[in-house]
N, C-alpha and C positions, 0 to 999 in steps of 0.2 A: 707820231713819228719820232723815233729816237735813233740818233747816229752816234755810235760809240767811237771814240778816237783811239786808233792804234798807232802810238808814237814810234817812229823809226829813228832810233838814236845812233845807229851805225849800220853799215851794209849787212853785218851779221844779225842784225835785229829784225830783218824782214822775215817775219814769221807770223803764224796764226796765234800770236800770244794771247789774244783775248779769248781763245778757245771757242767752242761751239755754244751757241745760244739760239733760242727759237727766234726766227725772223717774223713770226706772227703769233700773237696771243690775244685771247678774248677773255677779259676778266672784269667782273663787276660792271658789265655793260659797256666796257671800253675796248675798242679795237686798237691794239698796239702793234705797229710795224717798226721793226728795228733792223739795223745792219751796222757794219763797222766801216770805218774809213781811215786810210793811211794818211798820216801827217808827219811832216819833217820840221823840227824846230829850226827857226831862222830862215825857212824857205816858205814864207807865208803865202806868197802868190800861188805856188804850186799846191800847197795844202788847201787853200781856199777854193781853188779850181776843183780839187778832188771832192771837197765837201759839196760844192755846187752840183757836180755830175751825179754824185750818189743821191743827193736830195731830189733832183729832178726825176731820176729813175724810180725812186720810192714813191714820189708824189703821183707819177703816172699810174703806178700800180694801185694806189689808194683810190684815185679817181675812177679807174676802171671797175673797181669792186664796190666802192661806197658812193661814188658821185662826187661832185665838186663841193668843197666845204664853204660855209658862209664867211668864216674867219680863219685866219692863220694866227695862232698864238705861240710865240717863241719865248723861250726862257734863256736869259743871259744874252747880252748884246752880241757877243761873238763866242762861238760860231753860230749859235741858234738864231740870233737876230739877223745875222748876215744871210744865212740860208733862207730865212723867212722873207727878207727883203727881195732877194732874187726871185723867189716864187711869186711873191705879191705883184711884182712888176710884170712878170710874164703872163700871169693868169688874171690880173686885175681883181685880186681878192684883198680886202683890208687886212692890215697886219697890226697885231697887238704884241708889244714886247714887255716882258716882266724882267726887271733887273734885281738880282739878289746876290751878286757876286761881291765878296769882300775885296777882291782885287780890281774892281772896276776902275778906280782912280789910277792905281799904280801901273796896270798892264794894258787896259783896254783904251785908255785915252792918250797913250804915248807909244813910241816905237813902232814896231812892225804891225801892230793891230790898229793903229790910229785911223788910217784911211777907211778901213772897213767899219769901224765903230762910228765914225763921223757920218758915213752914208746911212747907217741904221738910224742914228739919232735924227737925221734929217727926214728920212723917208717913212718911218713907221707912222701909222695912222694914230695910234695911241701908245703911250708909255705908262707903265706902272712900276712902282718900287715898293719893297716890303717894309720900308720905314721912312719916317720924315727926313732923317739924316741922309739917306741915300737919294731920296727925291731932290733934296737941296743940291747935292753934288751933280745930279743929272741936269737940273735947271741951270747950273753954273756953266754948262757947256754951250749955252745959248738956246737950248730947247725950252720953250716957255711952258709947255704942258707936261705934267707928270703927276699921275694920281697915286696916292698911297693906298695900296690894298695889302694888308699884312698876310703873313703865313697863317695857316690854321692847323688845328689838330682835331683828331677824333676824340672828343671830350669823354665819350663813353669808355675809353680805355683807361681813364684815370678816376680815382675815387678819393674822397676825404676819409681818413681813418684817424679818429681822435684817441683811439685806445692804445696807440704805440707810445711807450715810455722808454727813453734811452737813459742809461746811467750817465753817459757823457753826451754833451750837446753834439749832434751830428750834422756837419755841413757836407754838401755834395757839390762837386764841380764836374760838369760834363762838357768835355772839350777835347779836340785833337791836341796832341802834345806838340804844339808849334809856338813859335815866339809871339805871334800875333794874339794868341789866346792868354798870354800873361801868366803862365804857370809859375814863372820865376817870381812874379809880383806876389802871388798867393803864398808861395813857400817862404818868402822873406817876411810876409805878414805873420805867418805862423811862428817864425823865429822870434819876432817881436812879442807876440802873445806869450810864448813860453818863457823866454829869458828876461824880457823887460817887465812884463806885467805879471809874471809868475802864474799864468793861467794854464791849467793843465787838464781841466775836465771837459775836453772836447776832442773830436776826431774829424778828419777830412777824408772823404772818399773821392778819389780821382778816377773818373770814368772816361776812358779814351786812350787810344794808342797812337802809333806813328813812329817814325824813325828816331824821334828825340825822346822817346819814353825813358830809355835807360839814362839819358843825360839828366832828366829831372829826378829820377830815383837817386842818382849819385849826388845831385845837388841837395836833396833832402837829407841824405846821410852826412854830407859835409857840413850842413847847417846844424846838424844835431837834432833834427825834428822828425826823423823817419818814424819814430814811435807814434806820432800823431797823424801819420799819413798812411793811407791804404791805396796803393796803385793797382787798379783792377784791369787795366788795358782795355781793349775793345770788347764790347759785349753786344749781343743781339738786341735790337731795339725793343723787342717784346718784353725784355727784362727791366727796362727803364721805369715803367710805372711802379713796380714793387720796390725798386730802390728809392725812388722819390717818396713813396708812401711811408717808408721807414725812417726818413730823414727829418730834421728839424727846419732846415733852410737850404736854399741853393745859393751858391756863389758864382757869379760871372766875373772873372778877373781880366777880361780881354783888353787889349789895346784898341781894337776896333771890332765892331760887330754890325753887320747889316741888319740883323734882327735879333737872333739869339733864341731859337725855338725852345731850348731847354728851360728858359725862364717861364714860358707859357705852360709848358708841361708840368713844371713844379707848381705853378699857381693853380693848375687844374686839380692838383692834389691838396690844395689849400695851404701850400707852403709859401712863406715870404721869400723874396729874392733880394739879395745884396749884390749890387753890381758897381763896377767901375764906370766912369763916365765915358762909355765907348761907342755911343751912337744909338743903335737899334733899341736896346732895352729902355731908353728914355721914353719911348712911346707907350709902354705898358706898365712901368713901375711908377706908382704914385704913393701918397701917404698911407693908403690902405693896403697896398700890395707889397711894399718893400722899401729899400733905400738905394738911392743913386748917389755915389760919391761925387765930390766936386772935381776930382781928378782921378789918377790911377796910381797913387803912391802906396807902397807897402805900409807906411805909417798910418795913413788915413784908413786903409782897409782893416788893419789890425784894430784900430779904435772902434770901428763899427762892428767887427766880429765880436769884440769884447762886450759891446752893448747887447748883441744878440744872445750871447752866452748867459749874460746876467739877466736876460729877459726884462730889460728896461722898458720895453713896449710889448703889450700883448696883441698878437695878430689874430683876427677872426678868420678862421679857415674858410668859412662859408661865404663871407664877403669877398674873399680873394677868388674863390672858385666862380662865384656868380659873375664877377667882372670878366673872366675868361669866357664864360658861356655867352655873354652878351656881345662880346667883341671879337673873339678869336676861335669860336667853334666853327666847324665845317659849314653848318647851315647859315651862320651869320655872314661869313666871308663869301660863301658861294653866291649869296644874293647880290653882293657888290660886284662880283665878277660877271654875273648874268646881266646886270644893269649896264655894265660897261660894254658888253658884247652888243646888246640891243642898241645902245647909243651909237656905237661904231658902225653897225650895219645901216642904220637909218641915215646917218651922216654921209656914208659912202654912196648910198643910193641917190 
């Protein structure tokens, strides 16, 4: 069940702006029911009531066609977890909530969302988080139980190709052009590499778009490093494997990450990952798969980028890929999810 939010920002904004989309799809053995729900910023009581009514209507349709589910699994504490809590209480079905929102601390634990989030944190039968860092934050709310179950990828989409040779060392950064992703940190590190260390035999591919894309292009120009930067904007995900395959390493320059799926995707191609100390990547970057900085300063990032370019350490691509296969493939993570489901149903009965 998927409810898409149609934000009403003004009276003139009351429209079908999400456009038409199928309310039912059956793909890969999965029944998908979806609809849209109007929500008004700062009027959360009204918006939450709209979510609840829409969810109840959709759920009744699902029960009529598919029967009652054994488990409700919601993603993100609000609105998914809130909707799940309401349905769980009415129909006495156990609720599992998975949190992976980077804004969990800033938005869901304060202000207008707080009372809804607190109810979910209290009522959910099981909680999971995609990283140890996020699980720690959830437990700090007073909820004692939170299991770490990471994101996963279809590893068959990614291959190791040792035959690619770049004339310049090629870094890739895959992130939305937002402050939290630390694009400014990476650009300043590039400036240090070029003008302080006089290192010029490298390039950085920036994959990702957003409202601040032009801002960072202008920043690269102002810093005098645009020659070493290629901004590609948004691209379809199916092109990501070939981009990673042609690179030498991935950079995560974020100020905070709940997980950082691009890191796992790069590792599935046998590429090492260089990351700021931003949370999620600390779960999967070790001495065999990449480098985690102590902080997130441009100076420290530039020093490690220099080490990568100089190839001070040789990374074994097959060791890196094997680590992903064992811990982050769909088959590996699915087993953990199914075990959680079984435990939840047994305990609830």
